[in-house]
C-alpha positions as CSV (number, residue, x, y, z in Angstrom):
1,M,166.4,131.1,85.3
2,K,166.6,127.4,85.7
3,K,163.5,125.6,86.8
4,V,163.5,124.4,90.2
5,I,163.0,120.8,90.7
6,T,163.0,119.1,94.1
7,R,162.1,115.6,95.3
8,F,161.2,113.5,98.2
9,A,162.8,110.1,98.4
10,P,161.5,107.8,101.4
11,S,162.7,104.3,101.9
12,P,159.5,101.9,102.1
13,T,160.9,100.1,105.2
14,G,158.0,101.7,107.4
15,H,155.2,103.9,107.3
16,L,155.8,107.7,106.6
17,H,156.4,109.5,109.8
18,I,156.0,113.3,110.4
19,G,159.7,114.1,110.1
20,G,159.7,112.7,106.6
21,L,156.4,114.5,105.8
22,R,158.1,117.7,106.8
23,T,160.8,117.2,104.4
24,A,158.5,116.4,101.7
25,L,156.5,119.7,102.5
26,F,159.5,121.8,102.5
27,N,160.6,120.5,99.0
28,Y,157.0,120.7,97.7
29,L,156.9,124.5,98.8
30,H,160.2,125.2,97.5
31,A,159.5,123.9,94.1
32,K,155.9,125.4,93.7
33,A,156.8,128.8,95.2
34,H,159.3,128.9,92.2
35,G,156.7,127.5,89.7
36,G,158.8,124.3,89.5
37,E,158.3,120.6,90.0
38,F,158.0,118.3,93.0
39,R,159.0,114.7,92.4
40,L,158.5,111.4,94.3
41,R,161.0,108.6,94.4
42,I,160.8,105.5,96.3
43,E,164.1,104.1,97.4
44,D,163.5,100.6,97.5
45,T,166.6,98.8,96.6
46,D,166.8,97.0,100.0
47,Q,164.5,94.0,99.1
48,A,164.9,92.4,102.5
49,R,163.5,95.4,104.4
50,N,161.0,96.9,101.8
51,S,157.3,96.7,102.4
52,E,154.7,97.1,99.8
53,A,152.3,98.1,102.6
54,A,154.6,100.8,103.6
55,T,154.9,102.1,99.9
56,K,151.0,102.2,99.8
57,A,151.0,104.1,103.1
58,I,153.5,106.8,101.7
59,L,151.2,107.4,98.7
60,Q,148.1,107.3,101.0
61,A,149.7,109.9,103.2
62,F,150.5,112.2,100.3
63,N,146.9,112.0,99.0
64,W,145.4,112.7,102.5
65,V,147.4,115.8,103.2
66,G,147.0,117.1,99.6
67,L,150.7,117.1,98.5
68,Q,150.5,116.5,94.6
69,Y,153.7,115.3,93.1
70,D,154.6,115.8,89.4
71,K,155.1,113.2,86.8
72,E,155.2,109.4,87.6
73,V,156.7,107.9,90.8
74,I,160.4,106.8,90.3
75,Y,161.1,103.4,91.8
76,Q,164.8,102.6,92.3
77,S,164.1,98.8,92.2
78,K,163.1,99.1,88.6
79,R,166.5,101.0,87.7
80,L,169.1,98.4,88.7
81,E,170.4,97.8,85.3
82,L,170.9,101.7,84.9
83,Y,172.9,101.8,88.0
84,Q,175.1,98.8,86.7
85,E,175.8,100.7,83.5
86,Y,177.1,103.7,85.5
87,I,179.2,101.4,87.9
88,Q,180.9,99.8,84.8
89,K,181.3,103.3,83.2
90,L,183.4,104.4,86.3
91,I,185.4,101.0,86.3
92,N,186.2,101.6,82.7
93,E,187.3,105.0,83.2
94,G,189.5,104.2,86.1
95,K,187.4,106.2,88.5
96,A,186.2,103.0,90.4
97,Y,187.7,99.6,91.0
98,Y,187.1,96.1,92.4
99,C,188.2,95.6,96.1
100,Y,188.9,92.0,97.0
101,M,189.4,92.6,100.7
102,S,187.6,89.9,102.8
103,K,185.4,90.7,105.9
104,E,188.0,89.4,108.1
105,E,190.7,91.6,106.5
106,L,188.5,94.6,107.0
107,D,187.7,93.7,110.7
108,A,191.4,93.2,111.3
109,L,192.3,96.7,109.8
110,R,189.5,98.3,111.8
111,Q,190.8,96.6,115.0
112,E,194.3,97.8,114.4
113,Q,193.1,101.4,113.6
114,E,191.1,101.5,116.8
115,R,194.1,100.2,118.8
116,N,196.2,103.1,117.2
117,K,193.3,105.6,117.9
118,Q,192.8,106.2,114.3
119,T,189.5,106.8,112.6
120,P,188.5,103.4,111.0
121,R,188.6,103.7,107.3
122,Y,189.6,101.6,104.3
123,D,193.2,101.8,103.4
124,N,192.9,101.9,99.7
125,R,194.9,98.6,99.4
126,Y,193.2,97.7,96.0
127,R,193.0,101.2,94.6
128,D,195.8,100.7,92.1
129,F,195.9,96.9,92.4
130,T,197.3,95.3,89.0
131,G,198.1,91.7,90.4
132,T,196.2,88.6,90.2
133,P,192.8,88.9,92.4
134,P,192.0,86.3,95.0
135,S,189.8,83.6,93.5
136,N,187.8,83.0,96.7
137,V,186.5,86.6,97.4
138,Q,183.4,88.2,95.6
139,P,184.6,91.7,95.1
140,V,182.9,94.9,96.0
141,V,183.3,98.1,93.9
142,R,184.8,101.2,95.3
143,I,184.9,104.7,93.9
144,K,188.2,106.6,93.9
145,A,187.7,109.5,96.3
146,P,190.1,112.5,96.1
147,L,193.2,111.7,98.2
148,S,194.0,115.4,99.1
149,G,192.2,118.9,99.3
150,V,188.7,119.7,100.4
151,I,185.2,119.1,99.4
152,T,183.0,122.1,99.7
153,F,179.5,123.3,99.1
154,E,177.3,126.2,99.9
155,D,174.4,125.0,102.2
156,G,171.2,126.9,102.0
157,V,170.7,126.5,105.8
158,K,174.2,126.0,107.3
159,G,176.3,128.2,104.9
160,F,179.7,127.4,103.5
161,M,180.5,123.7,104.4
162,Q,184.0,122.2,103.9
163,F,185.1,118.5,104.5
164,Q,188.7,117.3,104.2
165,A,189.2,114.9,101.4
166,S,190.8,112.6,104.1
167,E,187.5,112.2,105.9
168,V,186.0,110.5,102.8
169,D,187.6,107.1,101.9
170,D,187.1,105.0,98.7
171,F,183.5,104.0,99.8
172,I,181.7,101.2,98.3
173,I,179.2,101.8,95.3
174,A,178.4,98.3,94.7
175,R,178.2,95.5,97.1
176,S,179.6,91.9,96.4
177,D,176.3,90.8,95.0
178,G,176.3,93.6,92.5
179,T,173.7,95.8,94.2
180,P,174.5,99.5,94.2
181,T,174.7,101.5,97.6
182,Y,172.7,104.3,98.9
183,N,174.9,107.3,98.2
184,F,175.7,106.2,94.6
185,V,172.1,105.6,93.4
186,V,171.0,108.9,95.2
187,A,173.4,110.9,93.2
188,I,172.7,109.2,89.8
189,D,168.8,109.5,90.3
190,D,169.0,113.1,91.4
191,A,171.2,114.0,88.4
192,L,168.9,112.1,86.0
193,M,165.7,113.5,87.3
194,G,167.1,116.9,86.9
195,I,166.9,117.7,90.7
196,T,168.2,121.3,91.3
197,D,167.5,121.6,95.0
198,V,167.7,119.0,97.7
199,I,166.1,119.8,101.0
200,R,166.7,117.1,103.8
201,G,167.5,116.6,107.4
202,D,170.8,117.3,108.6
203,D,171.3,113.7,109.6
204,H,172.2,113.4,105.8
205,L,174.9,115.9,106.0
206,S,177.7,113.3,106.2
207,N,176.4,111.8,103.1
208,T,176.8,115.0,101.0
209,P,180.6,114.9,100.4
210,K,180.2,111.2,99.2
211,Q,177.4,112.1,96.9
212,I,179.5,115.1,95.6
213,V,182.3,112.6,94.8
214,V,179.8,110.5,92.6
215,Y,178.6,113.6,91.0
216,Q,182.1,114.7,90.0
217,A,183.1,111.4,88.8
218,L,180.3,111.1,86.6
219,G,180.4,114.8,85.4
220,F,177.0,115.6,86.8
221,E,176.0,119.2,88.0
222,I,175.7,119.2,91.7
223,P,172.5,120.4,93.2
224,K,171.9,123.1,96.0
225,F,171.6,121.4,99.3
226,Y,169.7,122.6,102.3
227,H,170.2,120.5,105.5
228,V,167.4,121.2,107.9
229,P,167.8,120.7,111.7
230,M,165.9,117.6,113.0
231,I,162.8,117.8,115.1
232,L,163.3,117.3,118.8
233,G,161.1,116.1,121.5
234,S,160.0,118.3,124.5
235,D,163.2,116.9,126.3
236,G,165.5,118.0,123.7
237,A,166.1,114.4,122.5
238,K,165.7,113.2,118.8
239,L,161.9,113.0,118.2
240,S,160.4,109.5,118.8
241,K,157.2,107.7,119.5
242,R,157.6,108.4,123.2
243,H,157.3,112.1,122.5
244,G,153.9,111.5,120.7
245,A,155.3,111.2,117.2
246,M,153.5,108.7,115.0
247,S,153.1,107.8,111.5
248,V,151.1,110.3,109.3
249,M,148.2,108.2,108.9
250,E,148.0,107.3,112.6
251,Y,147.2,111.1,113.0
252,K,144.4,110.8,110.6
253,E,142.9,107.8,112.8
254,L,143.2,110.0,115.8
255,G,141.1,112.6,114.4
256,Y,143.7,115.3,113.2
257,L,142.9,117.3,110.0
258,P,145.6,117.4,107.2
259,E,145.4,121.2,107.3
260,A,146.5,121.2,110.9
261,L,149.3,118.7,110.4
262,L,150.9,120.6,107.5
263,N,150.5,123.8,109.4
264,F,152.2,122.3,112.5
265,L,155.0,120.8,110.4
266,V,155.8,123.9,108.4
267,R,156.3,125.8,111.6
268,L,158.8,123.0,112.9
269,G,161.6,124.6,110.9
270,W,160.3,127.6,109.2
271,S,158.8,131.0,110.2
272,Y,157.3,134.0,108.6
273,Q,157.1,137.1,110.7
274,N,155.2,136.1,114.0
275,D,152.4,134.3,112.1
276,E,151.2,130.8,113.3
277,I,148.3,129.9,111.2
278,F,149.3,129.0,107.6
279,S,146.9,127.5,105.1
280,L,148.6,125.5,102.2
281,K,147.8,128.6,100.0
282,D,149.6,130.9,102.6
283,M,152.6,128.6,102.6
284,L,152.8,128.7,98.9
285,E,152.8,132.5,98.8
286,K,155.2,133.1,101.8
287,F,157.6,130.2,101.8
288,D,161.2,131.0,101.1
289,A,163.9,128.3,101.7
290,K,166.2,131.1,103.1
291,D,163.9,131.5,106.0
292,L,164.5,127.9,107.1
293,N,165.5,127.7,110.8
294,T,169.1,127.1,111.6
295,S,168.4,125.5,114.9
296,P,166.3,122.5,115.9
297,S,162.5,122.8,116.6
298,C,160.7,121.0,119.4
299,F,157.5,118.9,119.1
300,N,154.8,120.7,120.9
301,Q,151.6,118.6,121.3
302,E,149.6,121.3,123.0
303,K,150.3,123.6,120.0
304,F,149.3,120.7,117.7
305,L,146.0,120.3,119.4
306,W,145.4,124.0,119.4
307,L,146.0,124.1,115.5
308,N,143.8,121.1,115.1
309,Q,140.9,122.9,117.1
310,H,141.4,126.0,114.9
311,Y,141.0,124.1,111.7
312,L,138.1,122.2,113.1
313,K,136.4,125.4,113.9
314,E,137.0,126.6,110.2
315,T,135.6,123.5,108.6
316,P,132.3,124.0,107.0
317,T,129.4,121.8,108.5
318,Q,128.9,119.8,105.3
319,K,132.6,118.9,104.9
320,L,132.7,118.2,108.8
321,E,129.8,116.0,108.5
322,S,131.5,113.8,105.8
323,L,134.5,113.3,108.1
324,L,132.4,111.9,111.0
325,N,130.5,108.6,111.4
326,I,126.8,108.5,110.9
327,L,124.8,111.2,112.4
328,P,120.9,111.0,113.4
329,P,118.8,112.7,110.9
330,L,118.8,116.4,111.9
331,Q,117.5,119.7,110.3
332,N,120.2,122.0,109.0
333,A,119.6,124.5,111.9
334,Q,120.0,121.7,114.5
335,K,123.2,120.6,112.8
336,E,124.7,124.2,112.8
337,V,123.9,124.5,116.5
338,L,125.4,121.0,117.4
339,F,128.6,121.6,115.3
340,Q,129.1,125.1,116.7
341,E,128.9,123.7,120.2
342,L,131.1,120.9,119.6
343,K,133.6,122.8,117.7
344,N,134.3,124.9,120.8
345,R,134.7,121.8,122.9
346,S,136.7,119.4,120.6
347,Q,140.2,119.4,119.7
348,T,140.1,116.4,117.4
349,L,137.6,114.7,115.2
350,I,137.5,111.7,117.6
351,E,136.7,113.9,120.5
352,F,133.9,115.6,118.3
353,Q,132.5,112.2,117.3
354,N,132.6,110.9,121.0
355,Q,130.7,114.1,122.4
356,C,128.2,113.6,119.4
357,T,127.6,110.0,120.4
358,E,127.2,110.9,123.9
359,I,124.5,113.6,123.2
360,F,122.5,111.1,121.2
361,T,122.7,108.3,123.5
362,N,119.9,108.0,126.0
363,P,121.4,108.1,129.5
364,Q,121.1,104.6,131.1
365,N,122.8,105.9,134.4
366,Y,122.7,109.1,136.2
367,E,125.8,110.7,138.0
368,E,125.6,110.0,141.6
369,K,126.4,113.5,143.0
370,M,123.8,115.2,140.8
371,L,121.1,112.5,141.7
372,K,121.7,113.2,145.5
373,K,120.3,116.6,144.8
374,Y,117.4,115.4,143.0
375,T,114.7,116.0,145.5
376,P,110.7,115.4,145.3
377,E,110.6,119.1,144.9
378,I,112.9,119.0,141.8
379,K,110.9,115.9,140.5
380,D,107.7,118.2,140.9
381,L,109.4,121.1,139.1
382,L,110.4,118.9,136.1
383,E,107.0,117.5,135.8
384,K,105.7,121.0,135.5
385,F,108.4,121.6,132.9
386,I,107.2,118.7,130.8
387,I,103.7,120.2,130.7
388,F,105.1,123.5,130.0
389,L,107.3,122.2,127.2
390,Q,104.6,120.0,125.7
391,E,102.4,123.3,125.1
392,R,105.2,125.1,123.2
393,E,106.4,124.9,119.7
394,F,109.8,125.9,118.7
395,S,111.6,126.1,115.5
396,S,114.7,128.1,116.6
397,L,117.3,128.1,119.5
398,I,116.2,131.6,120.5
399,Q,112.5,130.4,121.1
400,I,113.9,127.7,123.5
401,Q,116.0,130.1,125.4
402,E,113.1,132.4,125.8
403,S,110.9,129.6,126.9
404,L,113.4,128.5,129.6
405,H,113.5,132.0,130.8
406,E,109.7,132.4,130.8
407,F,109.4,129.0,132.8
408,C,111.8,130.1,135.6
409,E,110.0,133.6,135.8
410,T,106.6,132.0,136.1
411,M,107.9,129.5,138.8
412,Q,109.8,132.2,140.3
413,I,112.9,130.2,140.5
414,K,116.6,131.0,139.5
415,A,117.9,129.3,136.5
416,G,120.6,127.5,138.5
417,T,117.6,125.5,140.2
418,L,116.3,124.2,136.9
419,M,119.2,123.9,134.6
420,P,121.5,121.4,136.3
421,N,118.5,119.1,136.7
422,L,117.5,119.4,133.2
423,R,121.2,118.6,132.3
424,L,120.9,115.4,134.6
425,A,117.7,114.4,132.6
426,L,118.9,115.1,129.2
427,F,122.6,113.8,129.5
428,G,122.7,112.1,132.9
429,K,126.0,114.0,133.9
430,P,127.5,117.4,134.3
431,G,129.2,119.4,131.6
432,G,128.9,119.5,127.9
433,I,126.7,121.6,125.7
434,G,124.1,124.2,126.8
435,I,120.7,123.2,127.8
436,A,118.8,125.2,125.4
437,E,121.3,124.0,122.7
438,G,120.6,120.4,123.9
439,I,116.8,120.7,123.8
440,F,117.1,122.2,120.3
441,I,119.4,119.6,118.9
442,L,117.6,116.4,120.4
443,G,114.2,117.9,119.5
444,K,111.1,118.4,121.6
445,Q,110.1,114.6,121.5
446,I,113.3,113.2,122.7
447,S,113.9,115.8,125.2
448,L,110.6,115.2,126.6
449,Q,111.0,111.3,126.8
450,R,114.4,111.9,128.6
451,I,112.9,114.3,131.3
452,Q,109.9,111.8,131.8
453,Q,112.4,109.0,132.1
454,L,114.1,110.7,135.2
455,T,110.9,111.6,136.8
456,T,109.5,108.0,136.7
457,K,112.8,106.8,137.9
458,T,112.8,105.5,141.5
459,H,115.8,105.9,143.7
């Protein structure tokens, strides 16, 4: 069986967005599931719009999510001489020709066709031209597309596809400055790289018959095409920034994990039974291109956050610590309790970091509603708790929980009388991690200081 070789071929005119990463992921999984190769090609022939920073960002995004491509990266900008050779080959074989039609002539033709309610298209006037070419026009090169019949292919997602040859005109393969066009170089590169399968968004469907014309003109084998429906926003419109879609590396900055992003993207266009959670290993074991969805998927931010929290909970403490900014020195047991508490309260690394910072920041202000309930009796109770805590040693969370219970029993009070006021002292506001957990994480000395700070506050 022929080795499966797929590719991802972005243009470096902007940062890699999630739609592009999904395409890359599908190609990666399809190749690797069959023991094949996944290649990366940078389509950087548009010198006016290319960005070196965008190229770096594409490679950076691949590195972050862990999609490893095979062999070296192919840059189209370094292959211009190669494309010129193939252009000349087609001209020499009578399969392409110089077209001297000026922009004004082309505009006039289109206007006339629109007036006659015809589809605007080139009228082949230079297809078999043998006269003297105009001296004041720098020609383009057009390929000879079939004049009749149909162009067909079997799409792995959409099934049998058929285009009338009349829908494909003699399209330009080289501009007047000699630079090749998109559909021409894509077909050449895919053929020379040995690409067997092309998975891409269905916005490329209209390009496929043109690329097949190039394949056939050059005698290349046509790959298998899979045109995947686009990702839609929650309102059914094409996904954009207003739906929350951003570049891949922006998601990293916002505290998303690469595992969550890949899991989220693979489900936007592919399914396996009713499963929702897929590690990259799971995907490689279960992915089959025949299961790609035939209808568009909707971007669901809530589901994305749910997945991110799932992977946050699954991340070992040591790895999670390496993803965060500097933490105060903590014992391993304290760290485990802190991380377990915050994993249940955080959907992103940013939320995790912010809550962590809040815990270790000494309260400078106290929440007004809570402060109003801070009576002299409560102040007296906290002063007694300070003495109680000073006399206790604890090395585990359970010991603190038992001590809190013992204090409430000794003072003959309900936990609801003590706990909110300890929370006010420790954190200055309602909500957050448990009190016993807070004392254990902060440690005895800092906990005592914070409680004393509240008891000495005048208001």
